[in-house]
Structures are given as structure tokens and as C-alpha cells.
N, C-alpha and C positions, 0 to 999 in steps of 0.2 A: 826192816822197821818193826815188823810184827814180833820177831824174835827178841829184839831189844826191849820193846814195850812189855812183853810177857815176863822178861827177866826182871825188870825193875818192879813189876807188880809182885813177883814172888819174893823179891828181896825187900819189899816195902820201902823203896827209895822214893824220895820226893823228886818228881820229874815234870818237866814242862815240854809239851809237844806242840810243834808249830805245824798245823795241818788244816785241810779243808773240813768243814762239817756242814751238813751230814755227808758221810762217806762210808763205804763198806769197812774201811780200816778202823775208823774211830767208832763206828756203830758196834763193832764186834769186840771191843776192848771190855770184856766182862770180868767181874769179880764175884766170888761167892759171898752172898750176904749172910748175916747172922742166922736167918731163918732157913738157910740152905738153898735159897733161890739164887739165880744168876742175874745180875743187873750191871749196867754200865757204872763203873765206880770212878770214872774220870769226870772232872768238873770243868766246864768252860770258864776261862778267866774273863772277868768283866773289865774292860778297858774303857777309857773315856770315849764318848760318842764320836764317831767319825764325822769330820767336817772337811769341806774342800780346802779351807785354809790350812788345816792340820796336814793334809796330804801334800800340799804344795811345798812343805818343808822337807820332803824326801830328797836327800842329796845323793841317793844311789850308792851309798857306801855301806860297809858292814856295820858301822856304828849307827847309821841311819839318822833321820831327823824327824821321823814320824812318832808322835807320842799319843796316839789315839787308836781306836779300833779300825778294822777294815769296813769298807762299805759292803752292805749285803748285795749279793748278786742275784737279781730276780731272774727266774726262769721265763723264757718266752716261747710261745707256741708259733711255729712257722707253718703256714699252710698255702695251698694253691689259691691264687687270687679269685678264681671262679667258684671256690667252695661255698661262699655265702649264697650264691645264686642257685647252685645245683643241689646243695645239701644244707639248707638253713637250720635244720634241726641239729645237725652235727656241730655247726658253728655255735648254736645256743648252748649245747652241752659243754663244749670246750670252754666257753666263756663263764660257765657256772662252776667248773671244777676248782676246788681249793684244797691244797695240801700244805701242811706246815712241816717244819723240820722234823718233828717227831714222827709224822706219818712216813716221810721218805726214809728216815733212819730205821723204822721198824721193817720196812720192805727190804732195805739193804741188809739188815741183820738176818732176815730169813734166807736171803740168798747166800750169805756167808756161812751161816751155821747149818742150815738145813740143805744147802746145795740146790736151792730152787733157781729156775731161770727167771729172768725179769718178768716174763709173762705169767709164770706160776705165782711169783710173789705178788704181782698186782692183782691177780684173780683171788688169791687168798685174802689180801687186804680188803677187797670189795666185799667178799663174803662175811668178813668179820666186822665190817663197818657199813652194813646195809642201810641203816638209818641215815647216815651222812650222804651216801650215794643217792638216796631217794630225793634229797633236797636239791640235787643237781638236775633232776628230771622234771619235765613239765607235767602238769596234772593229766591223768589219763582221760581220754575222750569219753563222752557218754555212750552207753551201749545202745545200738540201734539194730533193727532187724536186717539191715543191709550190710552190717559191719562184720558179722562172723564169717568164718571160712568153713565150707562144707567138705568133709572127707568121705568119699564113697569107696567102700571096700570091694574086693573081688567076689564073684559068685562062689557060693559054697555048694556042697553036694546036694543040699536040700533046696537048691535054686533060690536062695536068698542071699542078701549081702548087707553088711552093716553100714549104717550111715551115722556119722558123728559130726559135731561142730566144735570149733574152738575160736577164740579171739585171736586176731593176727599179731597182737603185741604181747610180749612176755608179761607186762604189768597189767594186761587185761583192760577193762574199762570200768567206769564208775556209774552206777545207777542205770536207768533205762530198762530195757527188756532183758530177760534172762535168756540163756542159750536154749535152743530146742533140745529136748531129751534125745539120747541115742536110741536108735530103733533098727529093726531088721525089716527090709523091704524085699518084695519079689525082684528077681533079677531084671525083669523087663520094665520095672517101674523106676523112674527117676524122680527124686524129691523135687517138688515144685519150687523150693527156695534155693536150689543148687545152681551153680554157674552153668552146668551142662544143660539144665532145663531152660535157663534163660537163653542160651545159645541156640537150642532147638527151636524155641518160640521165635527167635529173631530170624532164623533160617526159614521157617515156615512163612513168616510174614514177608520176607524178601521174595520167596518163590511165588507167593500169591500176587505180590505187586508186579512181578515180571509177567505172569500169566495175564493179568488184567491189562497190562500195557500192550502185550502181543494181541490180545483179543480186540483191543480198541483200534 
């Protein structure tokens, strides 16, 4: 099919193709434009709008009885029934995703022409359409002192270690408190706002409670 399509393009023959769209085959039917760029030079034929009554005339013969367009086939997302309970944010994201035929065609074209995998094509599309993708995501949470993640490095030769903080989400947060600045601390010191410090305080409190219970 690709050889035939390329041949009729080169010979400038008027041709009608009956095929799905979007599809890697139809997405990659490119022609050189007057400005030297490559673009799809095939035009989808506009047929009368599909109706149930029109398609009921289909007599299943080569001559056919259908004199209208095809019904659009909507994509559906199938998921595990428990997903909404266990990962509501994932369900919300999937419900917000919107892709039109041109978006799908552009990803198919990159797979066909550039040899990308489906995953690579999707990642490239996301990088090129960041503004669209951000509309699918919820507003970032407000920044709070309890929200950041503390990273404690290993001890160096000068008996110090680096301490840095980051937000747990790639999109960060909005407003609120800023991240504490990075610092070098002595190896025996644990930052008071770190998870390790909280665990030590909790352990000390638990030990004290046990001792008091034994003494009583």
C-alpha cells in the first residue's frame, strides 16, 4: 500500500484511498511543499454526515447502499474497577486528557519517520505541548514547612555533610513558605526539620514513656 501510494504521488495521479485516520500509514503520506518543507498532501474527502438510518441501508454488497460518512470511533480508556478508590488522582488525570486527530497523527508520524517507540513519541509530544498538558493537572498544593523532602548527604573528610530540600512533586507548589537553603552541617548533627530527627524524637519519647510505666 505504501509503494502504491508513493508511486501515484510521484506520477501526480488523482487517487482515492479508503483507510483509517489517523493511522501511521496516512500520517506519513508526505509531499514536498513549494517552500521545501514536507507536509501531508492528501485531503480527507467530506461525505454526508453519518446517520443510523443511512447505515441501515448497507446491503453488504460491493455496490453498497451506504451514501454517507462513517461514524467516528471514540477511544475508550479501560481501567481496573478499584482504581478510583486507590488512585483517585490518576483517574482524574485520565478524565482530563484530551487528544484530537491531529495530536495522534503527529505522534504516529514521529514513530513512522523518526523511528520512535510509542513511549518516545508520547514523551516528545508532552514536551512540545507542555501548556496543554498542564491544563490536565490539578493546581499545585500550597507550600508548607511540612511538605518538603530533606536530603542528608554522607559525611565528608572535613566531618560535615550537605543538607538540601526539595518539593516532592515535579510541579512543586504554589505560594506559602520557601524551601530552606542548602547548608553544611557537622556529621553528628541532624537537622531538626528532617524525618530522621522526627524519628529520633519519637523514639526518645517512646523510651521515656516505657521507663515511666516501669517506674510506676
